[in-house]
VODO-509211 format. One record per residue (C-alpha): residue number from 1; residue in three letters; z, x negated, y negated. Coordinates in steps of 0.02 Angstrom, whole numbers, plus 50000, padded with zeros to 5 digits. Last residue first. Example, Ala and Ser with C-alpha at 12.3 -4.5 7.8 and 13.67 -1.06 7.14 Angstrom:
// residues 2
[node 2,SER,[50357,49316,50053]] [node 1,ALA,[50390,49385,50225]] 
// end
This chain:
// residues 395
[node 395,SER,[55436,46005,46266]] [node 394,GLY,[55470,45975,46090]] [node 393,THR,[55320,45839,46012]] [node 392,GLY,[55344,45866,45833]] [node 391,GLY,[55205,45729,45761]] [node 390,HIS,[55023,45730,45707]] [node 389,VAL,[55006,45859,45559]] [node 388,HIS,[54882,45836,45416]] [node 387,THR,[54869,45814,45240]] [node 386,GLN,[54724,45764,45172]] [node 385,THR,[54695,45593,45044]] [node 384,ARG,[54640,45641,44880]] [node 383,ASP,[54562,45521,44768]] [node 382,ALA,[54493,45662,44664]] [node 381,GLY,[54552,45846,44683]] [node 380,GLY,[54541,45925,44856]] [node 379,ALA,[54702,46037,44876]] [node 378,GLN,[54749,46182,44755]] [node 377,SER,[54878,46156,44647]] [node 376,GLU,[54765,46154,44476]] [node 375,PRO,[54749,46340,44516]] [node 374,ALA,[54564,46408,44526]] [node 373,ALA,[54525,46530,44411]] [node 372,PRO,[54540,46719,44449]] [node 371,LEU,[54363,46804,44519]] [node 370,SER,[54370,47002,44446]] [node 369,THR,[54282,47130,44543]] [node 368,LYS,[54421,47231,44596]] [node 367,GLY,[54437,47340,44769]] [node 366,GLU,[54532,47231,44864]] [node 365,GLY,[54438,47129,44995]] [node 364,ALA,[54269,47207,44979]] [node 363,ALA,[54293,47200,44788]] [node 362,ARG,[54310,47003,44818]] [node 361,SER,[54141,47012,44910]] [node 360,GLY,[54082,47072,44755]] [node 359,ALA,[54133,46953,44624]] [node 358,ALA,[54070,46802,44714]] [node 357,ALA,[53912,46815,44634]] [node 356,SER,[53971,46853,44457]] [node 355,ALA,[54088,46702,44492]] [node 354,ALA,[53936,46581,44550]] [node 353,ALA,[53867,46653,44376]] [node 352,ALA,[54010,46608,44263]] [node 351,ALA,[53985,46427,44343]] [node 350,THR,[53815,46402,44268]] [node 349,HIS,[53818,46216,44325]] [node 348,GLN,[53733,46148,44156]] [node 347,HIS,[53791,45967,44202]] [node 346,GLY,[53940,45873,44073]] [node 345,ASN,[54033,45824,44241]] [node 344,PHE,[53893,45765,44326]] [node 343,ARG,[53855,45641,44186]] [node 342,ASP,[54032,45592,44179]] [node 341,ILE,[54009,45553,44370]] [node 340,ALA,[53843,45464,44371]] [node 339,GLU,[53891,45370,44226]] [node 338,GLN,[54090,45310,44300]] [node 337,ALA,[53951,45267,44467]] [node 336,GLY,[53854,45157,44362]] [node 335,PRO,[53907,44989,44426]] [node 334,PRO,[54037,45023,44574]] [node 333,MET,[54200,45044,44536]] [node 332,THR,[54349,44946,44617]] [node 331,GLY,[54436,44979,44779]] [node 330,ASP,[54394,44816,44885]] [node 329,ALA,[54271,44875,44971]] [node 328,ASN,[54154,44957,44811]] [node 327,ARG,[54196,45110,44810]] [node 326,VAL,[54086,45253,44881]] [node 325,LEU,[54145,45411,44779]] [node 324,PHE,[54091,45578,44888]] [node 323,ILE,[54061,45702,44706]] [node 322,GLY,[54031,45905,44707]] [node 321,ALA,[53924,46041,44725]] [node 320,MET,[53920,46258,44746]] [node 319,GLY,[53914,46257,44556]] [node 318,THR,[53800,46376,44523]] [node 317,ASP,[53644,46274,44533]] [node 316,SER,[53703,46204,44723]] [node 315,HIS,[53679,46388,44755]] [node 314,SER,[53521,46463,44678]] [node 313,GLN,[53449,46294,44760]] [node 312,VAL,[53507,46321,44925]] [node 311,HIS,[53561,46175,44968]] [node 310,CYS,[53748,46155,44968]] [node 309,HIS,[53808,46002,44912]] [node 308,TYR,[53882,45845,44923]] [node 307,MET,[53818,45709,44798]] [node 306,TRP,[53837,45518,44796]] [node 305,ALA,[53922,45425,44683]] [node 304,GLY,[53902,45230,44724]] [node 303,PRO,[53935,45095,44857]] [node 302,GLY,[53803,45039,44957]] [node 301,VAL,[53630,45110,45057]] [node 300,ALA,[53651,45044,45250]] [node 299,GLU,[53807,45118,45269]] [node 298,GLY,[53900,45193,45125]] [node 297,ALA,[54042,45253,45194]] [node 296,VAL,[54037,45269,45381]] [node 295,VAL,[54016,45440,45439]] [node 294,GLN,[54097,45544,45556]] [node 293,PHE,[54077,45729,45604]] [node 292,GLY,[54129,45904,45593]] [node 291,PHE,[54067,46087,45633]] [node 290,SER,[54119,46259,45561]] [node 289,ASN,[54046,46410,45565]] [node 288,GLY,[54152,46575,45516]] [node 287,PRO,[54028,46630,45378]] [node 286,ASN,[53875,46511,45400]] [node 285,LEU,[53850,46295,45345]] [node 284,ASP,[53690,46266,45384]] [node 283,LYS,[53665,46087,45411]] [node 282,ASN,[53595,45931,45328]] [node 281,ASP,[53586,45733,45365]] [node 280,VAL,[53527,45747,45524]] [node 279,VAL,[53505,45651,45683]] [node 278,PRO,[53462,45731,45830]] [node 277,SER,[53580,45721,45997]] [node 276,PRO,[53473,45659,46129]] [node 275,ASP,[53575,45515,46170]] [node 274,SER,[53474,45374,46260]] [node 273,PRO,[53544,45220,46147]] [node 272,GLY,[53698,45283,46186]] [node 271,GLU,[53854,45409,46135]] [node 270,LEU,[53783,45430,45940]] [node 269,TYR,[53895,45465,45839]] [node 268,GLY,[53938,45641,45750]] [node 267,THR,[54070,45667,45856]] [node 266,ARG,[54045,45841,45910]] [node 265,ASN,[53855,45827,45926]] [node 264,ASP,[53698,45838,45781]] [node 263,ALA,[53707,45648,45763]] [node 262,TRP,[53750,45605,45573]] [node 261,ARG,[53671,45543,45385]] [node 260,HIS,[53723,45461,45266]] [node 259,ALA,[53615,45439,45083]] [node 258,HIS,[53674,45628,44998]] [node 257,LEU,[53774,45745,45115]] [node 256,HIS,[53693,45905,45119]] [node 255,PHE,[53778,46081,45198]] [node 254,THR,[53685,46240,45192]] [node 253,HIS,[53733,46404,45164]] [node 252,PHE,[53754,46590,45223]] [node 251,PHE,[53839,46688,45107]] [node 250,ASN,[53959,46835,45150]] [node 249,GLY,[54138,46732,45156]] [node 248,HIS,[54171,46571,45238]] [node 247,GLY,[54101,46402,45317]] [node 246,ILE,[54189,46267,45343]] [node 245,ALA,[54147,46095,45360]] [node 244,ILE,[54255,45940,45419]] [node 243,TRP,[54192,45769,45350]] [node 242,GLU,[54283,45618,45438]] [node 241,VAL,[54258,45465,45356]] [node 240,ARG,[54260,45268,45431]] [node 239,GLN,[54286,45155,45283]] [node 238,GLY,[54133,45024,45272]] [node 237,LEU,[54124,45048,45081]] [node 236,ASN,[54288,45114,44994]] [node 235,ALA,[54319,45316,44986]] [node 234,GLU,[54330,45438,44868]] [node 233,PHE,[54325,45631,44871]] [node 232,MET,[54296,45726,44706]] [node 231,PRO,[54342,45895,44734]] [node 230,THR,[54245,46040,44639]] [node 229,ASN,[54305,46044,44464]] [node 228,PRO,[54121,46037,44367]] [node 227,ALA,[54063,46114,44483]] [node 226,ALA,[54161,46273,44560]] [node 225,LYS,[54307,46296,44636]] [node 224,ASN,[54377,46408,44806]] [node 223,ASN,[54377,46262,44932]] [node 222,ILE,[54198,46270,44885]] [node 221,GLN,[54134,46399,44783]] [node 220,MET,[53977,46530,44810]] [node 219,ASP,[54056,46633,44959]] [node 218,ASN,[54189,46483,45011]] [node 217,PHE,[54099,46355,45054]] [node 216,VAL,[54240,46254,45137]] [node 215,VAL,[54250,46071,45154]] [node 214,THR,[54383,45954,45218]] [node 213,PHE,[54402,45771,45181]] [node 212,GLN,[54485,45650,45313]] [node 211,LYS,[54483,45446,45296]] [node 210,ASP,[54542,45306,45407]] [node 209,PRO,[54456,45401,45533]] [node 208,LEU,[54513,45414,45719]] [node 207,ILE,[54393,45365,45874]] [node 206,ASP,[54416,45473,46014]] [node 205,GLY,[54502,45408,46163]] [node 204,ARG,[54591,45587,46210]] [node 203,ARG,[54478,45714,46177]] [node 202,ARG,[54524,45776,46010]] [node 201,VAL,[54563,45980,45922]] [node 200,VAL,[54538,45988,45734]] [node 199,LEU,[54606,46137,45645]] [node 198,ALA,[54548,46151,45495]] [node 197,GLY,[54620,46264,45335]] [node 196,TYR,[54618,46455,45270]] [node 195,LEU,[54711,46570,45172]] [node 194,GLY,[54626,46507,45007]] [node 193,LYS,[54599,46713,44892]] [node 192,ILE,[54452,46767,44940]] [node 191,LEU,[54497,46725,45164]] [node 190,GLY,[54661,46836,45112]] [node 189,ALA,[54548,46980,45040]] [node 188,THR,[54444,46994,45192]] [node 187,GLY,[54581,46959,45333]] [node 186,HIS,[54494,47070,45454]] [node 185,ASP,[54599,47205,45464]] [node 184,THR,[54590,47244,45288]] [node 183,GLY,[54680,47162,45101]] [node 182,MET,[54791,47037,45197]] [node 181,ALA,[54772,47014,45390]] [node 180,HIS,[54666,46899,45470]] [node 179,ASP,[54719,46743,45402]] [node 178,HIS,[54639,46600,45430]] [node 177,TYR,[54607,46442,45560]] [node 176,HIS,[54471,46315,45567]] [node 175,TRP,[54373,46239,45696]] [node 174,TYR,[54301,46038,45738]] [node 173,GLY,[54304,46009,45909]] [node 172,ALA,[54375,45999,46067]] [node 171,SER,[54442,46134,46175]] [node 170,GLY,[54391,46101,46356]] [node 169,PRO,[54202,46142,46411]] [node 168,THR,[54198,46222,46582]] [node 167,PHE,[54095,46123,46695]] [node 166,ARG,[53924,46136,46815]] [node 165,ARG,[53884,46060,46963]] [node 164,GLY,[53886,46214,47060]] [node 163,ALA,[54042,46285,47039]] [node 162,ALA,[54157,46242,46901]] [node 161,ALA,[54236,46060,46839]] [node 160,THR,[54352,46051,46709]] [node 159,MET,[54348,46005,46529]] [node 158,GLU,[54509,45993,46436]] [node 157,HIS,[54648,46111,46380]] [node 156,SER,[54711,46197,46219]] [node 155,ARG,[54845,46332,46177]] [node 154,TRP,[54888,46414,46013]] [node 153,VAL,[55076,46493,45991]] [node 152,TYR,[55102,46603,45845]] [node 151,LYS,[55287,46628,45772]] [node 150,ARG,[55343,46744,45656]] [node 149,THR,[55437,46749,45479]] [node 148,GLU,[55434,46928,45394]] [node 147,GLY,[55444,46917,45196]] [node 146,PRO,[55296,47032,45167]] [node 145,ALA,[55227,47081,45348]] [node 144,ASN,[55190,46953,45470]] [node 143,PHE,[55025,46978,45584]] [node 142,SER,[55001,47029,45763]] [node 141,ASN,[54993,47206,45797]] [node 140,ASN,[54839,47179,45922]] [node 139,PHE,[54760,47297,45798]] [node 138,PRO,[54833,47196,45634]] [node 137,ALA,[54770,47032,45719]] [node 136,GLY,[54841,46863,45699]] [node 135,ASP,[54787,46826,45869]] [node 134,SER,[54983,46761,45916]] [node 133,GLU,[55038,46914,46017]] [node 132,THR,[54868,46945,46095]] [node 131,SER,[54860,46772,46197]] [node 130,TYR,[54810,46610,46128]] [node 129,ASP,[54670,46479,46177]] [node 128,VAL,[54569,46358,46061]] [node 127,GLY,[54415,46365,45953]] [node 126,HIS,[54447,46464,45815]] [node 125,PRO,[54622,46501,45755]] [node 124,HIS,[54715,46648,45682]] [node 123,ILE,[54869,46635,45546]] [node 122,SER,[54943,46822,45489]] [node 121,LEU,[54944,46911,45315]] [node 120,ARG,[55032,47070,45241]] [node 119,GLN,[55061,47047,45069]] [node 118,ASN,[55232,47028,44947]] [node 117,THR,[55233,46833,44986]] [node 116,THR,[55343,46718,45062]] [node 115,ASN,[55284,46729,45225]] [node 114,VAL,[55347,46598,45365]] [node 113,LEU,[55230,46556,45496]] [node 112,THR,[55317,46463,45631]] [node 111,ILE,[55198,46372,45732]] [node 110,GLU,[55201,46314,45915]] [node 109,LEU,[55046,46219,45966]] [node 108,THR,[55003,46176,46138]] [node 107,ASP,[54921,45999,46197]] [node 106,GLY,[54777,46001,46335]] [node 105,GLU,[54643,45926,46223]] [node 104,TYR,[54737,45832,46089]] [node 103,MET,[54794,45912,45922]] [node 102,GLU,[54765,45934,45748]] [node 101,LEU,[54793,46035,45575]] [node 100,VAL,[54731,46003,45442]] [node 99,PRO,[54835,46064,45297]] [node 98,GLY,[54794,46212,45192]] [node 97,PRO,[54631,46241,45096]] [node 96,ILE,[54682,46263,44952]] [node 95,SER,[54856,46238,44960]] [node 94,ALA,[55040,46242,44988]] [node 93,THR,[55141,46090,44957]] [node 92,GLU,[55283,46170,44843]] [node 91,PRO,[55327,46312,44990]] [node 90,THR,[55330,46168,45135]] [node 89,LEU,[55185,46128,45278]] [node 88,GLY,[55067,46232,45138]] [node 87,TYR,[54967,46375,45170]] [node 86,GLY,[54879,46479,45018]] [node 85,PHE,[54865,46600,44902]] [node 84,GLN,[54776,46651,44739]] [node 83,ASN,[54811,46787,44589]] [node 82,GLY,[54795,46624,44489]] [node 81,PRO,[54941,46546,44504]] [node 80,LEU,[54968,46511,44719]] [node 79,ALA,[55061,46626,44815]] [node 78,VAL,[55136,46556,44980]] [node 77,ALA,[55119,46543,45154]] [node 76,TYR,[55244,46434,45231]] [node 75,ILE,[55193,46341,45388]] [node 74,THR,[55312,46278,45503]] [node 73,ILE,[55280,46143,45658]] [node 72,ARG,[55295,46134,45833]] [node 71,LYS,[55191,46014,45945]] [node 70,THR,[55190,46028,46136]] [node 69,VAL,[55129,45875,46233]] [node 68,GLY,[55024,45919,46377]] [node 67,GLU,[54968,45758,46434]] [node 66,ALA,[55061,45605,46308]] [node 65,ALA,[54927,45577,46156]] [node 64,SER,[54789,45440,46129]] [node 63,ALA,[54662,45450,45988]] [node 62,PRO,[54566,45271,45984]] [node 61,GLN,[54570,45165,45810]] [node 60,SER,[54507,45183,45650]] [node 59,ARG,[54669,45220,45550]] [node 58,THR,[54713,45382,45501]] [node 57,THR,[54757,45490,45354]] [node 56,THR,[54916,45531,45291]] [node 55,ALA,[55038,45585,45379]] [node 54,VAL,[55178,45731,45431]] [node 53,THR,[55322,45715,45565]] [node 52,VAL,[55360,45894,45590]] [node 51,ALA,[55532,45882,45690]] [node 50,GLY,[55569,45985,45847]] [node 49,GLY,[55732,45953,45869]] [node 48,THR,[55809,45796,45977]] [node 47,LEU,[55634,45774,46100]] [node 46,GLY,[55527,45803,45954]] [node 45,LEU,[55647,45675,45838]] [node 44,VAL,[55577,45539,45963]] [node 43,GLY,[55395,45573,45974]] [node 42,ALA,[55391,45601,45790]] [node 41,ALA,[55459,45412,45778]] [node 40,ALA,[55339,45337,45876]] [node 39,LEU,[55192,45429,45777]] [node 38,LEU,[55289,45348,45617]] [node 37,SER,[55294,45202,45696]] [node 36,ARG,[55115,45199,45747]] [node 35,ARG,[55085,45235,45562]] [node 34,ARG,[55165,45098,45487]] [node 33,LEU,[55100,44965,45595]] [node 32,ARG,[54918,45026,45563]] [node 31,GLU,[54953,45026,45342]] [node 30,PRO,[55042,44830,45392]] [node 29,THR,[54843,44801,45452]] [node 28,GLU,[54814,44762,45626]] [node 27,ALA,[54631,44696,45654]] [node 26,THR,[54480,44801,45641]] [node 25,VAL,[54350,44877,45747]] [node 24,ALA,[54419,44777,45916]] [node 23,GLU,[54531,44896,45909]] [node 22,GLY,[54451,45068,45949]] [node 21,GLY,[54234,45049,45981]] [node 20,ALA,[54137,44938,45929]] [node 19,GLU,[53963,44985,45856]] [node 18,ARG,[53789,44972,45931]] [node 17,ARG,[53651,44963,45805]] [node 16,GLY,[53505,45053,45792]] [node 15,TRP,[53559,45194,45737]] [node 14,SER,[53749,45191,45746]] [node 13,TRP,[53803,45190,45935]] [node 12,ARG,[53984,45225,45984]] [node 11,ARG,[54053,45122,46155]] [node 10,ALA,[54208,45212,46206]] [node 9,PRO,[54380,45145,46176]] [node 8,ARG,[54481,45108,46319]] [node 7,VAL,[54657,45215,46333]] [node 6,VAL,[54763,45114,46469]] [node 5,ASN,[54827,45236,46610]] [node 4,ASP,[54709,45202,46720]] [node 3,ASP,[54772,45016,46738]] [node 2,LYS,[54633,44901,46805]] [node 1,MET,[54715,44754,46927]] 
// end
C-alpha cells in the first residue's frame, strides 16, 4: 500500500545520465546517523524551550520536516575588528557572511535579534512573508536601537493552485537577509560593513548537500575580502556541493565557476531529459540578487584547484576571485593543486584598486572613504564548512 507520508526522492538528471536521488545515492554513514540524531534532538528540545540546534553541513538525502513548524533562534549583531559588523548565533561566532538560515515551505522562523552594538540596525529578509513589524525598515519603525533586542517573524508558504489553471509560487528558493537600518534608512552602511547572510527555503523532498558555500559579491570584494584573502572552499571529489551566490553594493557582476556547470533553475539540476532549463557556468549577480545551485565536485573533470570569480575582467583583476579546491575522494591533495594555490596567492591582484573602487559606496553609507581591512574572524576561510540552523521547533 502506498504511504503518502513517506518522502520519496525525486529523480535528478545530470547532463546525459540519470542520477539517483535520496537514500539510494549513498549508504548510511556514522556522520549521517549523527546528523539525524541532532535533528531528532532539536525537535524534542523545541517542545520544551525553543532551543536551537546548529549543525554543520548536511549529507545527500531528501529534505523533510513536519508541516508548519516554528523555529525559534537568537541572532546577535556584533561589531567586529576593522570597523566591520557581523551576525552570529552567539556573539563569539559573529561572522561575514552571517549563518545560513534554512526553513521548509510552510515553516515560520522567529528571530530574536540582539543588537550588541552602538549602531541602529535590523534584519530584513528576501523571498519570504512578514508583517510591517518584521520588515526591518526604519520607515516602518522596524529596527533595533543601539543595545536593543527585538523579535522578527518570517513565514513561508507552499505553492497553491490559483484560478485559470495557474499556480501561485511558493517560497522555495535561495534568498538572503541583511541589515536595512545602519547608516541610512536603506542600511547602506550595514551592507557595506558585513551585515548579510543566506536564507534557504526548501521544498520537502529536496536533496540536501554534503557541503554548502556562501559567496557574496559586495562592491569589489567577496565576503568583504579581496584576493588572495578571499575564501578557499573545499570538497572531496564526488561530494554534492551547494553554492549560494548573493550580490550587494553598487556594481554589477557575474559569477563564474571553473569546470562546473548547472541548470539555470531553482536547484541547479535538470528534472528530466525534457527539462528546458539552460545549462550555464556563468550567471549575472547584481545588487540585491541571489541564486543557488548544486553540483557534484569534480564531476567529469576530476580533482584540482578550480577558480571562482567575477567575469567582469577589471573586477577579477582587482581581486574578485577565489579558489574551489576539489581534493581526491579520500581527502588527499591532488597533484599540482598546491602549486596552483601558491601561484594564485602570489598573483598580482590589485587589491588596492579594489579598495579604491569600493570606497565610493562606503561614503554613501557613512560619509567616509576608507575601506578597513577584513578581520580574520570573518567566515569563508580554507576548509570551512558553513554553519546553518536546522532546529528549534517550538509550536
